[in-house]
C-alpha angles and dihedrals in degrees: 000000000000120000117233115261091244089067091065098091133104096246093056092044092050090048090051091050092048092048093046095048093047092046090052091048092049091052092045095048091044090056091047093049092047095050103034115014118016095166101051107125095193091053091048090050090059095042099048106023118018103036094042089056090057090042091056090045089055092048091050091053090059098067091034090058092046092050092049091048091052091051090050092051091050091050093057090050100248112155110246128209121238109308098218119071117251115221119199111170090192087067108083091215092053092043093052092046091049092050092048092047092049095048092045091049092051091049092048092048091049093049091045091053092047091046092048091051092048091046090052091048093050096047090050094050126106090234091057092050097041110032109026094076091034102176095045098044100031094101094047094045093047093050091044092056090056095044132098088251096056091122094048115091116241092239092058088071104023097044112009125187128323136063098257096062091041091057091043091052092050092049089050088048091061089062090048092051089051091049091051094047092049093038089231096131118118119258108248104022109251121244153236100051104226095195094052114131113261114269091235088067096046117016094039092056085079104015097057110193093208089060091067120202122238124236115280137207110236120193128182139172127222129185127216123225094243134113093275097041083234114219117232119190130197128186119197132185101219110212096212089145138015125291089244115041092215090066090071123195100343091097139040136041094298089060085096091073096043104142088225091059129066121196120187127181142178122221124205091227141015092267094074089224104108105056119188105170136034128185121194120197126181108204093196102048097025092232114153125188129184117206121196127190109240093195093050108025124190119218121236091240092055091043091055093057097039124099115225124218123222109231118244139156095293094060088073103016091050095146103040095146107008106052120152113203123219119243092260093051098047091041092053091048091052092048092046092054093046096248086119116044118242090205098072108097116238091357094140091049091051093048096046090052092068102026091066089064126095121239134203096218142355098259092052090048094052092049093048093047092053095043094046097050096042089044089054090059097037092055100039106020105025096151091051091047092051093055097038102037095126093049092051093044092052091050091048089053089053090052090050092049092050090047096055091048092057109026128055110182098182093063093030095243114158135152094256094058089057106038116188114233095206107104124351109255103107100011133032090256108151090012090068085086106004097070105109090246097092107089134175128215091260091058097255117133140195100260126231092206107136091206090071089076105023144359126217111236098168138015142154145077120323108278092013100068123155116214140186134182123275095257094055134054139218123230110252114262117199113226088232118044107252097152114226095332091111089062094051103044136039115263090237092062088074105020096051090049093055089088100042 
């Protein structure tokens, strides 16, 4: 079969070479990925996304070159044959060309469909989201792997079902790719994400509000920074749901997302931490209450131009898969599980002394953590260190491991930049609204009473616990005697400053 004269130009030839090389590379890499490494995301990115783009570019250059060549021939006055192809299936040459073209088109369409499906599968995978842009997403991916949602794909929460949000996420992704390539992304990544899909369309596909959760017994261990690393236990009955399941969503913590109730609020900044206005609407009774913060009032002029946000799951569960624990939290978890020995005197004190520092990079941090803790024992407890070196070294390694899972110095990711709004220990959390300063016109207020959300049924040192029955509650007792200060100030005012 002879090629048409218009194909004899450099642009068409170059396009053919580009298309041929990329097709050969796609086939070769596909064979390699099938035989040796089926799960490699980077390889899949080249096979199904990058190389096909260059393949299509090469194919497009072929007709472009032919069209330009025809125009050039017409300009110099050379008589051209009929422009449209003539197909005569009675002519063996035409019939063979038609059969080859048809078969080739079917194969290309099949491979294009397969490639498109594989490209979709790759871009929706956890590996694509978490490991492709390693430096940018390393903190998020690391935290995700240690979260309760580790078996839930990223797109289930960040995109959800439906074509519209899929397209929107990919368009948004183009901006993110540009930011990564130009290194113009913020460090750390700013939150909250204001264009995130509403929780009612993602979270509530699994966490169905109408299937209300019962109350739970929550127990945790803390360790004091004394010579014995004294263990302090607290047992809470968490009032996630009502005391009697038949009552439904009129009681308990999850009352906030009762479909019959609508709660709107205005925050002073984009962080949703400093709240100045709350509006409660009962869709059943029609009752509406406006709560204003006396200690941080919002003017009517500012209120008129502010956009309120309707409260949903994410306003409390703001770090469901990407939570970075503070040094105290990840230290206590490691000591509770035995990764850090409880038998090393003053070990928490030694660890907290260095973990409150800031570091320029991970390697520097690991070296300083080791040197600081071992130096603490070499200088003050040298005899103990000499006889317990292995025990201390193993515990230091556990501290280093916990550190790199929660702190990422290169991109400036630390727990305090991403405070968790569940609870109120290290951030204002519940106290953003439940602080006794939000009052309505009828005199009602948003109460600060801790027993609204939980009751203490047990607390104290190991072996010296104080208990009560499930229908009563103990008054909170601080592990260290601070008098009544815990009643007068938010917990975070002290606990967040422990690391500064």
